[in-house]
N, C-alpha and C positions, 0 to 999 in steps of 0.2 A: 652723292653728296650726302653727308650726315645731316640728320635733323637738328635744328637748334636745340641746345641743352644748357641747363643751368648747372653751375657747381652744387648749389645747395637746393634742397627740396623747399622752394620758397613758398609754397602754399601751406607748408606746415612748421614754419618757423617764424619767430618773432622778429620781423626785418629789422625794426627799430633797435632792439637790444643787440642784434648782431652787427648792425652798422656802427653802433657806439663801441662795441668790443673791437671792430676792425679799424676804428678811428675814422669812419666815414660820416661826414656831416649830414649827407642827405641819403636816406635809405632807399628812396626811389632811384636815384642815381646808381646806388649799389645794385639794386635789382637789374637795372638795365646793363650794367656792366658784367653782371654774372649771368644773363641771359644771352650774351653774345654767342656766337657759333664757335665751336672748338677749333681746333689747329687747322688754319687755312692751308698749311702744307699738306694736310690730308684730304682736303676737298677735291683736289684736282685728280685724286686717284679713284679707280673704280673698286669696289669692294664685292665680294661675294655675297649674294643676296641671302644665301643660307646663314651666312655669319652674322650678317647685318640684322636679320630677323629673329636670331636666336634670343630666347626669352631671358637668358641669364648672362651669357658670355657677350656682352656688348662693347668689348673693348675692340675696335675695329682692326681687322688685319687685311693686308693686301692679297689679292688674288695670286695663288701661286703661279699659275699657267700665264700670267700677263708679264711680258718682258718689259713693257712700259713702265708697269708699276714696280717691278724689281729694280729698274734703273733710278726710278724716282725715290725708291726706298734707299738705295745706296748713296745717293746725293743728299738726302735728308740726314742720314746718321753720320755723314762726313763732316757735318758742321752743326752749329747750334741754329735753331730756327725760332720764329717768334710764334708762341703758343698762346693765344687770347691775351697777348701783352705780356707774357713772360717767357723768358728765354729758356729753351729747353735744351739740356746737354745731349751729348752722344749716349751716354749712360742711361739717361731716361727713355730715349727711343730704342736702345738695346733692351731695356726693361720691357717695353711693349712687346717686342719679339719674343723675348725669354717667357714671358707669362703663358704664351700659347703652347710652350714645350715642355711636356711633363717628364722629360728624362730625369733620372735620379741625379746625374752629374752636374745638372744645372743648379741644384737646390743651394749649394753653399754660395754660388756666385750671386744668385737672387737674393739670399739673406743677407750678404755683404752690401748689396745695392739698397735694399730696403732700411738697413741700419744707418747707412752713410748719407742718404738723401733727405733733405728737410725742405719738402715742399710746404708752401704756406697753406692754411687751412681753407682758403678760397681758391687753391689751385685745381684747375679742370681735370688733371690726371686722376684725381682720388675717386672721382665719381665712377670711373671704370676700374681702376686699381683694386679696390676692395672686392668688388664682384669677381674679378679674375682670379684673385688670390683664393677666394673662397671655393670657386669652382675647381680650381687646380687642386687645392686640399682634398675636396670631396672625391675627385677622380681617383687620387692616391689611396685615399681611405677605402674606397670600394674595391680596388684591387686586393687589399688586404682582407676585407670582410664583405664579400658580395651580399650577405644576408643582412647587413646593417640597415635597419629602417626599411625593411622591404615593403611595408605598407605605405610608404611615402616615394612614390616614383617622380620621375622627371615631370610628367604631365600634371601631377598635382601641385606643381609650383607655380604654375601659370597664374596670371591675375584672374582668369575666368574661374579656374578651380578653387583658388582661395577665396573668391566671393561666394562660391558654392559652400564652402566651409563655414563661412560667416552666416549665410542664410540657414544652415543646419542648426547652427547654435543659437542665433539670435533672432532668426526671422527677419520680420520688419522693424525690430526694435534696436537695430545696430546703432542708431544715431543717438540713443538715450546715454546718460552718464553711467558707463558700465563700470563694475567694480573690478579691481585688479585680482588676478588669482591668487589663491592662499599661499602658493609657494614662493611668491615674491613679495607678499604683503605681511609677512609674520611679525617682523620687527615693529611694524608701526602699532600692533596691538600692545606691546610691552611699553614703548617709550617713543612717544611721537616726535621727540627730538633727535631720534637716531633711526628714522624710518628708511633713510637711503634711497628716497625716490627722487632720482636725479634726471630731470627731463632737459637740462641745460638750455637752449634757445628755442624750444618747441613752443608753438602756442597752443590754445585749447584744442585745436583740431589736431595737432600733433599728439598730444597727451592721450586724446580719445583713441587715436590710431594704435599708440603703444599698447593700451588696453585691450583693443581688439586683437592685435597680433599675439599678445600673450595669452589670452583666451583660447585662440585657436591652438597655439603651441601646446597649452595644458591639455586640450582635448586629445592631441596626436602623441604626446609624450606623457602618458599618466605616471610613469616611473620616476619622473622628475619632481620630487616633493618639497625640495627646498633649494632656491637659488635667487636670493634677493637681488643679487648684482645684475640679474638679466635686464632690470628695467634700464640701468645705466647703459649697458652695451647696446640694447635695442634702440635707445634714444639717440646714441652717437651714430648708430647706422642709418636711422631715419633723417637725419639731417642731409645724406647724401643720396639715399635711395627712396624709390616709391614703397609704399607699404606692403605689397605682396612680395616684394624682393627682400625685404627685411625678414619676413616670415621665412622665405626660402633660405637666407643666410643663416637663421637660427637652426633650420633643420640640417643644412650642411655642416655646421659647427657641431651639432649634436652627434653627428655620423662619425666624427674624427676621434671622439673621446678625448681629445687634447685640450678642449677649450671650455668645458663646462662643469660646474659643480652640480649634483644632482640630489643630494640629500643632506639632512642636518649632520648626520654622522661624517659624511664627506667634508662638509664645510668645517667642522670641528677639528677634522684630521689635517686639513690645510693649514689651520692655525698652528696646530703642533709642528707641522713640517717647517713652516716659516721660523719659528722660534729655534728649531734645531739648526736650520740653515745659517740663521744669523749667529748663532753660538759658535759653529764650526768654521764658517767663511768669514765671518767679520767679527772675531772674538773681542777685539778692543773695544768695538762699538757696543757690543752686548754687555760687556762689563761695565762700561760708562753709564749706560742707561740703568742697569741693575743698581749701581751705586746711588744714582739720584732718584730712583723710583720711590714713590709714596703709596703705590698700590701694587698688587700682584703683577708679575710680567705677563702672565697669562692674560690678564685684563688688557694690558698695554697692547700686546701683540696680536690679540684677537681682532685688532681694528686694522690690521696690515692692508687688507684688500681696501678698505674705505679711505686710507691715506690718499689712495689714487682717485678714486671716483667721487669721493665727497669733497675732496680738498684741492686737488690740483686744477690748474686752469685749463680752459676747453682746449687751447692750442697744445698743451702739453699731452692731453689725452688722446687727440686726434693722431698725433705722431706716434704715440705708444700703441694705438690701435693698428697703424700700418704694419708694425712688427708682430703684434699679437694675432693678426689674422693668419699670418705665416707660421709663427712659432708656437702659438698655444699659450697656456697658462705660465710657462717658464719666463715670460716677458714680465708678467706682473710680479713674480718673485724677484727677479733682477732689480726691477725699478724700485721696489718697496725696500730691498736691502740697501741700495743706494740712498735712499731717502734717510734710512736709519743711521747709515754711516755719516751723512752730512749733518744730521740732528745732533749725533753724539759729539761732533766737533764743536758745535755750538754750546753744547753743555759744558764742556772743559772751560770756555772762555767766559761763560756768563753765570755759571754755577747755579742753574735753574732746578726746580723740582719736577719731577715727571709724573703725570697722572695719565689717565685714559686718553685725554683729549690734546696733551700737549704736542703730539706729533701732528695732529690736525691743524693746530694753530699754526705750527712751524710752516706746513706746506702751503697754507693759505696765503701766506705773507710772500710776494714776489721778491721782496728785499732778500729774504733768506736763502731762497732757491739758487741754485746754478741754473743757466740757460738750459733748454731742453736738450740741446746736442751734448753739453757738457754732462748733464745728469745722465744721459744714456751711454755715453762714452764710459762714465764710471761703472755703470751697471754691467756693461759687456766687458769690462776688464776684470770682473770677478772670476778668478780662473778656475777651470775644471768644474763649473756648475752647469752639467749636462742634464738633458732631458732624463736619461737613465738614472742619474743621480737622484733626481727629484722622485722619480718612481719608486727607487729603492727606498728613499726615506719615507715616502708616502705608505709603502707596504708595510714598514715596520710599525709606524704610529697607528696604522689601521689595526694591526694585529694587537697591540697593546689595549686599544680601546675595546676590542672584542672581548678580553679577558675580564673586563668590568660588568659584562651582560650577565643579569641575573638568570638562574636556571631553576626550574622546577625539579627538585631533588627526586620526587616520586616518578615523574614521567619522563624526565630528562629532556623537557622542551624548553627552548629559548624563549624568554619573556622579554618584552619591550618593557624598560624601566622608566621610560620618560612618557609621562601622559601628553595626549595631543593637546595643543593650544585650542581654546575655544574660539571659533571663527566669528568675527565681527561682520564680515562682508557676507552678502548673500551666497549660499552654497548653490552650486550648478549641478542639478541631478537631472541626467536625461533619461526620461522615463515616460511611460503612458500613464497619465494621472488617474485613469479609470481602473488601473489594475487591480486595486484594493478598496474594499468597502469599509476598512477600518482605518487606515492610515491616509491622512491628507498630505498634500505636498508639504505644507508647513511642518507637520509632524515627522515627515522623513528628512526634511532639512534638519531638525533638531537632532534626530538620531545620527544623521551623517557627520554631525559635529562631534559626536562621542565615539564613533567606530574607529579602529586603527586607521592611521593616514593611508596605507597602502590599499585600503579598500574604499576609501572615500572617492575614487575615480571610476569605480564600477558602476553598473546600472542595476538597480534593484530588480528582482524578478520573482513574482508571485509563484511558489511551488506547491502550496497547500492550503486549502481553506476548508473548514467544516461545512460551510454553505454548500460546496459543490462535491467535495470528496467524502463527505460523512464524518463519522465519528470512530472509526476503525483505528486502533493503536497500530495494527500491522501496516495498514496503509501509510500512516505517518512515519513509521520506521522505514519502509521502502524509500521515502523520500530523504529522510535524515541521514541514512546510511551512506548516501552519495556525497554528503557535504562535510566541509571542515569548518565553515563559518556560515552562520545563518541568524536571522531575527525569528524569534517566536513571539507573536503578539496576540494579546487576549482583549477582548471587548466583553464586560459583564453586562447583566441586564440593567443594572444602574448607570450605565454608560460611562464606566471607567475604563480607561485604556491603559494597559501597562504590559510589561514582558521582560524579554531577556535577549541579550546578544550573547550567543553561544559560540565560543571558539575552541575547537578540538575535533578529532576524527570521531565521529559518531559509531563508527565500527568497532571501537575499543569496548563498546557496551557488552559485546559478545565475548570478550576475554574473561574468562571465570576468576582469574586472579586480579582482575582490575575492580575495584570498588568505586572509586571516583576518577574521572578523567577530565580532560580539558585543560586550558591554560589561564594564565592571568589576565589575558584580554577580555575574558567573560565579564559581563557586567549586567546589572538589573536596572530597570528604568521605569518611570510612570510618564504618562503624556497627559492624562486627563484624570482629574481636574487640574493637576500641576504637573509641570515638566521637572523632573528630577533624574539625576543619573547617580548610580551607587557602583563604583568601581572597586576592584579588589583592592583590600587594605595593604596588601603587600608592595604596592606601587609607592608607599608613602612610608612603610616602617617594616622592621622585621616581623616575621610571621612565625606562629607555631602550627603544628601539623593539622589542628581542627580549623585553621584559617586559610587551608588551601584545598578546600573540597568545593570543586566548581559544578561538575555535572555528574549525576548517578541516575541509572535506569534499572528498575526491577520490575517484576510482573504486575505490581499495583500502580505504579506511578512514574513520573519523570520529575527528578529533582534537581533545582538549580540553586546552588548555594547552600553549604551545609555548615555543621558545627553543632552546637547544643540545640539548635532549631534550623528549620528549612526555610530558606528565603522565598522560593516559589515551588510549589509542588502541584503538578497536574496529574489527576487520577487517570487512571487506564481508560475510562469511558469518555474522556475528553469533554465532559459536561461540567465537572466539578473541580475545585482546586482550593489550596490553602497557601496563606502567606504569613511569615513572621520575620522578626529581625534575626538575622543569622550572623555567625561569627566571620564568614568569609568576605562578606561585603559590608558589615555593619550598617545594614539598610533600615529603613522604616518599613513597616508592613506596607505592601504595594496597594492593597485595597482597604476601605474603611472597615471591612469586616473581615475577620480571620478566615473564615470559610466564605467562599463565593461561587455563584453560578456562571458558567461560561456560555455566553450568547454566541460568539464567533471566535475561533482560534485560526490563526494565520501564520504561515511559515514562509518568509521572504529570504531568497537567496541573492548571491552577487554575481553578476556576470561581467566579464572583462569586455570593454568596448572594442 
């Protein structure tokens, strides 16, 4: 007999708001109704204990070796049965069985069932449906790529292991108001009105659970640097799943490569792909929107993802999720194309003007939209829009964007042309705070807001300090020659703290033909008495050859920042240095005095977790 279950995760949702949405006058009555046991037709059957106890695949299946269970199964699927007050059809019971079968030939039939069935948002089937879909997708993905996310095994997805991850990251502070990771929180720093933080019917406990989930996700998937939509997806999942299972779901979706955006470039590419799809598959809608547009089409269509998560009603989103968890991002493209089609028809009749928010306003009005079943029918009737077609569009648009990347002409090194956003939320750095005598945790957090995004998930590691390793230049080079990225930090006898982030292969110093080396990610900074950063001026303007001099080494000193003068020069005895304004960084002198005495010099590297 199955334990009592509720359709919604009632401890984490605002039951009053949810009851109002469902048209229930008494949310306590709603809670009691949702807490009733699941299908009474299942309760008489015996289930395999191993399946029942499975931590993720909790959609119960009958024992294969039980003839009584098989007879009951046949009787159940031959007619509709009462499932928690809702009549369940033969198709739905067949779906239960088919979800446990990962044979490729079942995929089309399963996809058809998911597209054609419209279970209410409080239907008990969804609590198990989503988990089974994700597990099925993950199994298929692992067959194709057994190395995918090998650091996350099935055992790491249990509730016990998830709590261990929380203790690792937050210790006993998990109940405080945790900040969202930066990869989902970037938009809120630019415009609070477009932060896209959609928690739907979650209460305060639910919102804190989302923040914990995404912080653990950030720790295990540091390569994901931009995906603001993950808040909305995680929140939808948390309405129906426990916290640790939502984390497991995100891990499973990440392993398929069909569900998630992972970087800003990827995000921008998807916007370009949507524009191309609309132009090619719904040309009349594209032309109509173009005709009435008062802003750039790129601005209008960059919101395509948020037409869904910011503007559609919760019941629409839940049904879209049913299909998304099986088919991936293709569903989002299809539904947004259908919304654009419907919106364009309204333009022809009302002669409206179109700006960035017009489609949002259209989607938010229930009088404008078709019912969810009609909307999905329109989206699925877009012919020949296959996953392979979307991939082909994506590859082409990605190649175009790469052609705009700046290059260092002298060293043929790819440069990142977009500066990182300054992060308003506290930066999480996993470190031993006693590792350095110069840098405090606060100073490290400041530096971590300046370094390239891909390194901000690394752990700082002390590699050299004159306090312990002495002042030999050869000893310092033995450390630097192994690095491509490092921090050089100096503390003077006047308690000034400043230094440089050096991006480039230090082995290039040995090439007699190389005068300067390094890339445009290199920068100078000061931490005390003031915190300032001086990045390469080429990130903001066209440069001349004397403004592309990043790092130089000779027998007398190490130079960082060149031109008519040297930004930072460290003499070979590692006890003295000089600083000036230089052409490469257009910096202020880092010290109050042009020449300074070095009390401590440290080199900090970057370790992947």
